[in-house]
Each structure stands twice: as structure tokens, then as C-alpha cells.
N, C-alpha and C positions, 0 to 999 in steps of 0.2 A: 429913716434908713434908705440908703440908695445903693445901687450896684455900681461899683467903680471899676471892676475888672472881671472879664468873662474869658475863660479858657475852654476851648472845645476841641475834642479829638474824636474823629470817626463818628460824629453825630449826624445821621442822615447823609446829606451830600457834602457836608463840611468836614474835610479830612483833618484840618488843623488850623486853629486861629486863636489869637489872644488879643482882646479888644479892651481899650481903656475908654470908659464912658464919662460923659458929662453928668453931673448930678441933676441937670435940668433937662435939656432936649437932646435927643439922639435920633438922627435920621439915617435910614439905610435905604439905598437905592440900587437898582439893578433890573435887568429885564425879567419878565415873568418866567418862573421856573429856575431862577438862579439860586434860590435858597434863602431869600429874605425872611420868609415866614419861619423857616427852621431856626434862625437866630432867636426870634421871639419865642418859639416853642421851647428852646433850651432855657431861656430865662423863666418861662412859665413853669417848666419842670422843677427848677430849683425852689420854687415856692410851693407847688402843689404835689410834688413827687410823682407826677405822671404827665403825659402829653395832653395838650388842650384838645386834641382831635380824637380821643377815645380809641386810639390804636394800641395794639399789644406793644409792650415795652421793646420786644425784640425788633420791631419794625423801625425803631429809632437808630439802629446800628447800621453804619454804612455797609453796602452790599459785600465788599471785599474784606471786611474786618470781622474779628471775633468778638470784639467788645467796643463800647463807646464810653467816653468819660467827659464829664462837664463839671467845671468848678467855677464858683462865683465868689468874689471878695466883696463884702458889703461893709459900708461905713455907717455906723450908728450916729445919732445926733450928738452923742457925747464924744465922738471921734474914735471910739473903740471899733475894732474890726470883728467881723464874723465871716468864717469861711464855710460855705455850703458846697458839697460836692456829691455826685452820684456816678456810679458806673453800672452798666448793664451788660450781662453776658448773653451770648447767642441763645442759650437755653432759657432765657427769660429771667434769670436770677438778677436781683438788683440790690445794690448796697448804697445806702444814703448816709451821709455823715455831716455833722456840724462840728466845726473846729476839731477835726480828726477823730471824733467819737461817733461810733455807729449808733444809729437809731434802732432800738429794739422793736419799736412799732412806728411805721411810717406816719400813722395818724397823729403822733405827737408833734410832727413838724408842721401840720396844717395850721395856718394862722400866724406862724412865726414871722413870715415875710408876706404881708398882704399884697394881693395883686389883682388887677382887672385887665382882661384882654377883650378887644373888639376885633372881630375877624369876619371875612366873607362867609366863613363856615356858619356864622350865627344866623343866616337865613333859615337854617333848620329849625330855629326857635319859632319861626312863623309858619313855615311850610310843612314841617314833619309832624310826627306823632307826639303825644303828650310825654313820652319818655324823655325827649330832648328838653322839654320845659321843666320836668321834674329834676333832671340832671342840673339844669341852671339853678334852680332853687337850692338843691343839695350842695352845689359847689360854693354858693355864697354863704349859706347858713352854717356849713361846716367850718368855714374860716372865722365866722363870727362867734360860734358857740360850740365849744368842745363837747358839751353834753349832748347837743343835737347830733353830732357825728357819732358819738357812742350809742345813742338811742337808735340811730339809723342803721348802724352796723348790727346791733342786736335784733332789730326788726327784720332785716333781710335774712339773717341766720335763722330766726324763728320761722319765718315764712317758708324757707326751704325745707325745714324740718317738718312743718305742718303739711306741706304739699307731699312730701315723701310718705308721711303717715296716711294721707287720704288715698294714696295709690295702692295701699295694701288691701287684700281681700278681707282680712279680719282686723278691724280697727280697734285699738285700745281706747275706749271712750274717755277714761280718766286722763290718759296722756293727751288726747285731743282737747279736753277741757283746759289742761295746764297750758298747752301751746296757745290756745285761744285767749286765755286770760292775760298771759304775758305779752302776747302780740298786741292786745288792745291797750295795755298800759303804755307801751312804747308809741303806738299809733296816736294816742291822745296827745302826748307831748309834741310829736312831730307836726300834727295837725295845728295845734295852737301856735307853734312857732312860724309855720308857713302862713297862717292867716294873719298873724301879727305883722310879719314881714311884708306881705302884699299890701296891707293897709298903709304901711309906712312908705313903701316903694311907689305906689301909684301917683300921688300928687307930685313927687319929685320927677318922675318920668315925664309927666305932663308939662312941668316947668321947663325941662330941657328941650322937649319936643317943640314947644311954642317958641323958645329962644332961637332954635335952629331953623324952624320952618316959617317963622313970622306969623304964627297963629293961623295957619291956613286950614288945618283940620282939627277935629275933636277926637281924642283917643281915650280909651278906657282899658282897664285890666281887671279881670275877675278871677278869683281863686275858686275853682270848682272841686268839691270833695263830697263824697258820700257821708262823711263824718259830720257834715254841717247839721244834719237832721237827727242822726242817731249815733250812739257809740259803736265802735267796731264790734264789741262783744254782742250787742243787740243784733247787729246786721248778720253776724256769723251764726247766731242762734236761729234766726229766721231761715237762713240758707243751709243749715246743717245737713239735712237729708239730700238736698239737691247737690251739695258739694261731694257727697259720697258717690254720686253718679258721675259728676264732672271730673272728680279726682284732682281738684285744685281749689285753692282759696279764692272765692268769688268776689270778695270785697276787701277794701283796705286802701291805705295811702299810696300803694303802688299803682292806683288807678286815678290819682289826683291829676289836675291839669290847671293851666292858666289860659284864660280866654282873652286874646288880644283883639280889640275892635277899633275901627276908625269910622267916625260918623255913623255909629250904630250897626256896622257890618263887620264880619270877620275880616281881619287884616289880610289873610292869605287869599281871600276872594276878591278884594277890591283895591288893595294897596299897590301902587306902582313900585318899581325897583327903588326909585329915589325915596319914596315915602317909607317903604319897608326899611331901607338902610337908615333913614333919619330916626325911625322908631327904635331900631336896635342899638344905635349909638346912644340915644337918649336913655334906653334901658340900662346900658352899661355905665353911663355917666352917673345915673342915679345910684347904681350899685357902688360906684366909687365914693359918692358923697356919704352914703350910709356907713360904709366901712371906715371912712375917714373919721366920722363922728364917733363910731364905736371904739376904734383903736386910739383915737386922739393923735393919729399920725397919718401921713399920706401914703396910700398904696402906690405901688409902681403901676403905671398905666401903659399898656401895650396897644398901639393902634395899627392894625395890619390892613393896609390898602383901603383906608376908610374914605378917601376922597373920590374914588371911582363911583360913577353913577349919581353923584350929587351935583346939582346945578351950582353955579358960582355963588349965588346968594347964600346957599346952605354951607358951602365950603368956607366962605368968609365968616359966617356966624360961628361955625365950629372952631375955626382958628382963633376967633376972639375969645371963645370959652377956654380952650386949652392953654392959652397964653396968660390966663389970669393966675393970681397967686394961690388959688384953691388947689391947684395941681402941683405935684412935686416932680419926680423924675418921669419923663415920657419917652417912649420909643415909638417912632413912626416909620413905616415902610411905604415906599411908593416907587413904581416903575418909571415915573415921569421925573427925570432928573432936574428939569427946569423948574417944575412945580416945587420940588424939594428945596431948591435954593431960594425960591420965593418965600416958602414957609419959614426958612431960617432967617431971612431978611425981615419978614413980618413980625415974627415973635421976638427976635433979637436975643441979647443976653448970651450966657455961656451955653455953647452947643457943640455937637460933634457930628460929622458927616462921614459915612462909610459907603463905599461902593462895592457891590458884590457881583462877581462874574464866575459862574459855574462852580460855586462853592468856595471860591477864593475871595477873601475880604482884604480891602486896602483903604 
């Protein structure tokens, strides 16, 4: 499946545009702040029902507008069409449609159009808290496994209910037992899927990192979880009295993390900007490969400003990768117009070039 037409109205700084895309390579150029990333975020929205950048939906509406609207026309491999659209009101209400039919649950759409995005924002995966890395895991696994998404939603709802109960002066012990048991069942499934995925992910990330860097560094990924040693039910039983004082749930998969290392040291402490970017690109290319194998089709790949801070050796290696047959439809943004034209010449084949200036595309 590929996106052949995108219509945008009052989405962030893009007041209105209709774009016809190549099924292969699409490059968007323009100065920084012109809105290149917003085009990719609109495409991401159509797959994931939300912004890539964790912003409230209302922030996607242009300042002077009351609502925004985005529509994408997709062509399946059997040449049939799918129309995906969404609109967001200033009050935050959102309507998502597939072929003019409203989704009753947005989660039903996750996985319909697999997608992978690489962005400068991804540095938060290395430099920020474990929340960002859990969000990364959840984003991928929710696309791959509808049951994972359902369990995760159940877990988060039960966690909120259990925390509210712990804040009460008089706690219903039977109800606390019920929440604990149900929380543990969901946590076990989530833990198993995260562990399984990390074991699958790690060697593929290493493969891409070595291809891009020329085997200059040794990297590793470790999944860190309290559930490795004990079930959540056991952990919460041990902490039960302490939690009544703390008034919140003290253990669980909401505390899981991924530890990224280079040459035996934490990446955020020793990695240069180029090394960090190489690692993050490798991480996302590994995500792409896993999703391609699971879906038996190629996800859409969004590469936002990926060449900045990479030396020429790594740029050339990355171009060699994305120009191979394993990738399908690709969107690349770059503020360097000369480099964009060189990319198009290097990769060749069917492609499209768009120039963006202050939200206007041509």
C-alpha cells in the first residue's frame, strides 16, 4: 500500500495543499521552519490517529482556524483504493474515517497502514526518561499486535483505578486484590511481548548500525524490567503496606526501560551527535524490517532531516540502504536543496520533488 494523494487543510502552518506522490521516493525541501515536518506528521496521523510529537490534537489546527482536515488516498497492491481522513475541532474532538465510515474506536485503525518515522525528535529516545522508550515500544507493538494494544489500554485503566483506590483513607482490600490480580495478568502479557520484541530487534539494529557506520562501534540494547525476576502480583504483595503510605502503585511495566549502550557505556553519556543519529536511524530501520516481515508488506517510511550531523560516509551508506528493494514508499525532508537533488539522482527511478515555503507547497 502506498499514499498517492494527500489533501491538507488548516493543519499546523499549512493552510491548504493537495499533493500527488510517487509510490517510491518523495523529497520535500525548504528552509527550516517552513513546515516540511508538518507534511510528514500529517501522513503519520493518517496511520496512527495522532501526532508523532505527542502534542494535544488541538495544537495541530492552524492558529486562525476552527478545525483542520487531512485526507489521504491510498492504493493497495491489488490497485483498489482506500480513503483515510480525519478532522479535529478546536475543542479537541476528532473524527477519523475510512472510506467515509467513522471509526467507533480509533484503536481499530492502528496497523491498517503500517508506518515508520525517523525524526530529530528521536534524540529523546537516547537522552530523555524511560517514558520515551516505553512509548517507542508501545507504538511499534501496538501496530504489530492488536491484543498488545488492548492489554496496554486495560493495564493503564486498571493502574489509574488502583492508584485512586490507594489514595483513599479506608481501602477496600478485596477490591485492591481484584485490581492487583487483573493488573498482573495484563502486565505479564505486555512484559513477554516487550522481551520477545527486544530480542528480535537487537541483532537487526546492530546489522544496520554496522552497515551505516562501517563497524566503528559496538552497540547493545537491554530490556530492563522488574518483572524479569518476579510476577507483578508478587511484587505488589511485597510492597502492599508501603503503597498505602505512598498512595500509588510502586511496581509494574510502567517502570520498564530500554538501555542503549555503545562500547559498554550508556549512549547518552558517550555518543557523539553523529553516533546517536546513526543509532536512532538503525533502530527505526530495524523497526521497518520487523514490521515488513510481520505484515508481509512494506510500511511507509518517513525520514525527517536524517542527513544532518552525519558525515559523508554515513550519508552514502544510508542512501545505499534506502535505495534498495527492501523499502517501498519513502518520504525525505531536507533543507539542503542541492543535496535533495543529488539524492534523487543517486537513487533514480520514479520520484517526486516538492518545495515548501512558509506553508505553501509547490
